[in-house]
BAVOPA-279681 format. One record per residue (C-alpha): residue number from 1; residue in three letters; chain; x, z, y. Coordinates in steps of 0.1 Angstrom, whole numbers, plus 5000, padded with zeros to 4 digits. Last residue first. Layout:
REM residues N
@seq: NUM, type: Ala, mol: A, c1: X, c3: Z, c2: Y
...
***
This chain:
REM residues 77
@seq: 77, type: Arg, mol: A, c1: 5056, c3: 5257, c2: 4910
@seq: 76, type: Pro, mol: A, c1: 5063, c3: 5228, c2: 4895
@seq: 75, type: Glu, mol: A, c1: 5084, c3: 5207, c2: 4918
@seq: 74, type: Gly, mol: A, c1: 5074, c3: 5182, c2: 4939
@seq: 73, type: Lys, mol: A, c1: 5060, c3: 5146, c2: 4929
@seq: 72, type: Glu, mol: A, c1: 5080, c3: 5119, c2: 4955
@seq: 71, type: Gly, mol: A, c1: 5064, c3: 5095, c2: 4977
@seq: 70, type: Gly, mol: A, c1: 5063, c3: 5112, c2: 5006
@seq: 69, type: Leu, mol: A, c1: 5083, c3: 5110, c2: 5044
@seq: 68, type: Val, mol: A, c1: 5078, c3: 5094, c2: 5075
@seq: 67, type: Val, mol: A, c1: 5101, c3: 5091, c2: 5102
@seq: 66, type: Leu, mol: A, c1: 5088, c3: 5075, c2: 5137
@seq: 65, type: Arg, mol: A, c1: 5098, c3: 5063, c2: 5165
@seq: 64, type: Leu, mol: A, c1: 5141, c3: 5050, c2: 5154
@seq: 63, type: Asn, mol: A, c1: 5144, c3: 5025, c2: 5182
@seq: 62, type: Pro, mol: A, c1: 5173, c3: 5042, c2: 5202
@seq: 61, type: Phe, mol: A, c1: 5185, c3: 5055, c2: 5171
@seq: 60, type: Glu, mol: A, c1: 5213, c3: 5080, c2: 5182
@seq: 59, type: Leu, mol: A, c1: 5250, c3: 5087, c2: 5166
@seq: 58, type: Lys, mol: A, c1: 5273, c3: 5114, c2: 5175
@seq: 57, type: Arg, mol: A, c1: 5307, c3: 5108, c2: 5161
@seq: 56, type: Ala, mol: A, c1: 5328, c3: 5120, c2: 5130
@seq: 55, type: Ala, mol: A, c1: 5296, c3: 5119, c2: 5109
@seq: 54, type: Ser, mol: A, c1: 5291, c3: 5153, c2: 5084
@seq: 53, type: Ser, mol: A, c1: 5255, c3: 5160, c2: 5102
@seq: 52, type: Leu, mol: A, c1: 5240, c3: 5124, c2: 5104
@seq: 51, type: Glu, mol: A, c1: 5254, c3: 5117, c2: 5064
@seq: 50, type: Asn, mol: A, c1: 5233, c3: 5157, c2: 5056
@seq: 49, type: Val, mol: A, c1: 5206, c3: 5141, c2: 5076
@seq: 48, type: Phe, mol: A, c1: 5203, c3: 5113, c2: 5053
@seq: 47, type: Tyr, mol: A, c1: 5210, c3: 5128, c2: 5021
@seq: 46, type: Arg, mol: A, c1: 5180, c3: 5146, c2: 5031
@seq: 45, type: Tyr, mol: A, c1: 5158, c3: 5123, c2: 5036
@seq: 44, type: Val, mol: A, c1: 5171, c3: 5107, c2: 5006
@seq: 43, type: Thr, mol: A, c1: 5149, c3: 5140, c2: 4988
@seq: 42, type: Pro, mol: A, c1: 5123, c3: 5138, c2: 5011
@seq: 41, type: Thr, mol: A, c1: 5109, c3: 5104, c2: 5002
@seq: 40, type: Ser, mol: A, c1: 5119, c3: 5079, c2: 5029
@seq: 39, type: His, mol: A, c1: 5103, c3: 5057, c2: 5052
@seq: 38, type: Tyr, mol: A, c1: 5122, c3: 5048, c2: 5091
@seq: 37, type: Ile, mol: A, c1: 5096, c3: 5036, c2: 5116
@seq: 36, type: Thr, mol: A, c1: 5115, c3: 5018, c2: 5145
@seq: 35, type: Ile, mol: A, c1: 5144, c3: 5000, c2: 5128
@seq: 34, type: Lys, mol: A, c1: 5169, c3: 4986, c2: 5149
@seq: 33, type: Asp, mol: A, c1: 5186, c3: 4965, c2: 5113
@seq: 32, type: Ala, mol: A, c1: 5218, c3: 4978, c2: 5133
@seq: 31, type: Ile, mol: A, c1: 5215, c3: 5014, c2: 5138
@seq: 30, type: Leu, mol: A, c1: 5193, c3: 5019, c2: 5106
@seq: 29, type: Arg, mol: A, c1: 5221, c3: 5003, c2: 5093
@seq: 28, type: Glu, mol: A, c1: 5247, c3: 5027, c2: 5107
@seq: 27, type: Pro, mol: A, c1: 5228, c3: 5056, c2: 5094
@seq: 26, type: Leu, mol: A, c1: 5221, c3: 5042, c2: 5060
@seq: 25, type: Asp, mol: A, c1: 5259, c3: 5039, c2: 5052
@seq: 24, type: Ala, mol: A, c1: 5269, c3: 5067, c2: 5036
@seq: 23, type: Ser, mol: A, c1: 5236, c3: 5070, c2: 5014
@seq: 22, type: Gly, mol: A, c1: 5248, c3: 5055, c2: 4984
@seq: 21, type: Thr, mol: A, c1: 5249, c3: 5015, c2: 4983
@seq: 20, type: Gln, mol: A, c1: 5233, c3: 5011, c2: 4946
@seq: 19, type: Lys, mol: A, c1: 5211, c3: 5044, c2: 4943
@seq: 18, type: Val, mol: A, c1: 5206, c3: 5042, c2: 4978
@seq: 17, type: Asp, mol: A, c1: 5188, c3: 5008, c2: 4977
@seq: 16, type: Val, mol: A, c1: 5175, c3: 4996, c2: 5010
@seq: 15, type: Pro, mol: A, c1: 5146, c3: 4981, c2: 5023
@seq: 14, type: Cys, mol: A, c1: 5144, c3: 4961, c2: 5054
@seq: 13, type: Leu, mol: A, c1: 5107, c3: 4953, c2: 5057
@seq: 12, type: Thr, mol: A, c1: 5094, c3: 4936, c2: 5090
@seq: 11, type: Ala, mol: A, c1: 5060, c3: 4946, c2: 5107
@seq: 10, type: Gly, mol: A, c1: 5031, c3: 4921, c2: 5115
@seq: 9, type: Asn, mol: A, c1: 5004, c3: 4937, c2: 5105
@seq: 8, type: Leu, mol: A, c1: 4999, c3: 4924, c2: 5069
@seq: 7, type: Leu, mol: A, c1: 5035, c3: 4932, c2: 5063
@seq: 6, type: Ala, mol: A, c1: 5029, c3: 4968, c2: 5069
@seq: 5, type: Gly, mol: A, c1: 5002, c3: 4973, c2: 5051
@seq: 4, type: Tyr, mol: A, c1: 5015, c3: 4955, c2: 5022
@seq: 3, type: Ile, mol: A, c1: 5045, c3: 4972, c2: 5019
@seq: 2, type: Asp, mol: A, c1: 5029, c3: 5011, c2: 5029
@seq: 1, type: Met, mol: A, c1: 5005, c3: 4996, c2: 4998
***
């Protein structure tokens, strides 16, 4: 639903296979591709935030306006 909803509204999808490429280049990819909406699972987002906190330089995301988290089954309680 997320894919088709985005495409039917004129968006461009920029999928990233973090299993193959890892999350180290994700911040630079968001900046280079001028991503406006970042949709991720909470686990990948935690890796993304860790990459930001360990970056030697401060990164800014001038085009990013929304972060959407979901699609991951939670731990049983």
